[in-house]
C-alpha positions, 0 to 999 in steps of 0.5 A: 340328410343332416346339416352340419352348421358352423356358427362363427362366434364374435363378441356378439352372436346374432339371435338367429344364429343362437336359435340355430345353435339351441335347436340343434340335435347335437351342439359343439363348441370350440372351447369352454375356456374363453370368457366370450363363450362362457358369457353365452351360457353354452356349458351344456354343449360338448367342447373340443378342449380335450382334443386340444390337450391330447393332440400332438400338433395342429394337423392332428388337432384339425383332423380330430375336430373335423372327425368328431363333427362329421361322425356326429352328423353321419350318425344322425343320418342313419339308424345307428347301424350304418343304414340311412334311417327313413324316419330320421328327417332333417336334423342338424349338428351345430358347431360354434367357433371362437371367431372365424372357423379354422380353414384347415378344419373346414377343409378337413370337414369337407374332405370327410363328409359324405356328400349324400348324408351331410350338408356343410353350412357356414353362417355369417357373423359379427367379427371380433374386429368389427366389435372392437371397431364399434367399441373404439367408436364408442370411446371416440378413438376413431372416426366413423368415416374410417373404413376397416381392413381386417388382418389376422396376426399370423398373416400380417406380412405387409401394410398395403396402404397406411391411409387405411384403418387396420384391425390386427386380430388373434394377438394371443401372446406377447410373442405374436404381439412382438411379431406384429410390432416388427411388421408395423415398425416397417411403416409406422414410428415406434411412438405411433399411437395404436389401440389394443382392444381386449375382452372385458373379464366377463366377456360382455364387451371390449375394453380399449387401451391406448398404447404406443406401438413399441409397447404392444408386446409389453402388456400382461394380458393377451387373448385370442379375441384381442384386436389391435386397431391401427389408425390411418396415417398419411404416408408422406408424414411417416419415416418410411415409405413404399413405392406407392409413396414415391408415385404419389410424390411424382403425381404431386410434383407434376400436377398443377401447383406442383414443381414447374421443372418436373411438370415440364419434363419429357422422356427425351429431356430426362433421358440422360438422367436415367443413364447417369443414375444407372452408371452411379448405381454401377459405381456404387456396386464397384466400390462395394458401398451398400449405403451409396448403393441404396441411395443410388437405387432410389435415384434410379427408381425415381427415374422409372417412376418419372417415366411411368408417370408421364405415360400415366398422364397420357393414359398409355400405361402406369407403374402397375402396368410396368410391374405387371409386365416384368412379373409376367415376363419373369414367370414366363422365362423361369419355367424351371421355377414356376413350371415343370421344365427341368434344368441341370445348371445355369448354362441351361437356364440361359439357353432356355431364357434365350429360346423363350425370349425369341418366342415371346418377341416372335423372332424367327431369324438371327437378324431379327434377334440382332435388330432387337439389341438396342442401338443405344447400347454402349459400343462394346456392350452392343458388339458383345451382344451381336456376337453372342446372337451369331454364336448361338447358331454356331457362327463363331470361333471355337476358342479365344486362341483361334480368334486372337490372330484376327486381332493381329490381322486387324491391327496390321490393317490399322497400320496400313490405313495409317500409312495411307492417311485416309481418315475414313479407312482408319476409323473403319479399321480401328472399329474392326480391331475393337470388334475382334478384341471383343470376340476374344474377350467374349470367348473367354467369358470376359466382359470387355467393358469391365476389362477396358474399365479396369485397364483405364483405372490401372492407367489412371493409378500409374499416371497419378503415381508417376506425376507424384514421383516427378513432383517429388524430384522437383520436376514437371511433365512440361519440362521433360522428354518422353523417354524421361517420363517413361523412366518414371512410368516404369518406376511407378509400374514397379511400385504398384505391381509390388503392392 
């Protein structure tokens, strides 16, 4: 049995790890071209530098490194002719890497190693991040009370919490530094002060250089062992904020000593605000105004955070529960994306969505599905949804043309009710007329609410121009007969239609 021991070398290699390396029957290092490695006096070890030079890509390199190590370990387990040597004893091969072992190399080693003859072990180490942290403490740049979070540069996608101290590692080029800068600029101002830790020329320690964030990709020297230390900041003092910042503001506003008005609010008292903000979002969409849309979405998100905060104070649920619920729902209702269901088009997606929705809500009848449509929906929207539930099981007209005579029938019944003079009957018949018109719209895949909105906007435009034309002739609505108004209305209609 041979042990393949991987020693992860930071700026400091422990005495025990060095002893393991020195006592190995075969010794390998990732590179001899780095000052940290040279400072350790490992020139007698075999390096992988030739593989770096000869490999076409990283996949080939990783396999080559793993193959060289496993081959050496398996050779020591045998008598040199492929048979296990009874006198070989327990031996070990040591491989020292610059920083953390490459996960792809480790995976390849495990795939290649013969479980019966090679045992793979990875030793702990003091990381470059911890060494840079210690150097920054020595220089007095940061406080000892700060907890360190390490983020490799190639995996830096977001900053979870700006109040933490971050060590961004493996900044080996100006290109990498530029990518790191772009990510950090989403959270911190360009003038934010950070600390770049670079190995000293002799590889013995770290040197700390204070830089503004915008400067980190304008330096001359970069290194695989370079570490960028980003000190903690209060998010509320920064120019950009996350949802966590919004939640923190809500907690402050509703806490003792916060805002009396915010603290007094309940779900019921701000219910109308949620509705109004939703309509303002829709208005920004209709106006195709991205600046307004960004602002209105923020106002709507604030309402969501407000309601979630109220429930968090009751220990019922919080914003994380809200996010968890919707993420789980979206994954469950998109098995064609996150599962193995195949769909051909968006119609199949919607049909599958409705099926999964019924299963999720344990709806076994159409009536139960109809009950799930909120009664607080706008009337046209609720009518549309209810009709769609019936249509899903085939209770529907075959086409809009077939449904249209029902509109005429309901209009006749409205006329009959008007003649009879019963207000209750008139309301019922007008409701039936609207319902029949919604049916026609739905069958033609037209949103009745949008259609009515467009008709209202058109009426408003024509009325405004009619009033303008009347005023231009020195007249007023109040002094005119309806036929005279109609003449101006028709003129406005022609003008607008020409546009």
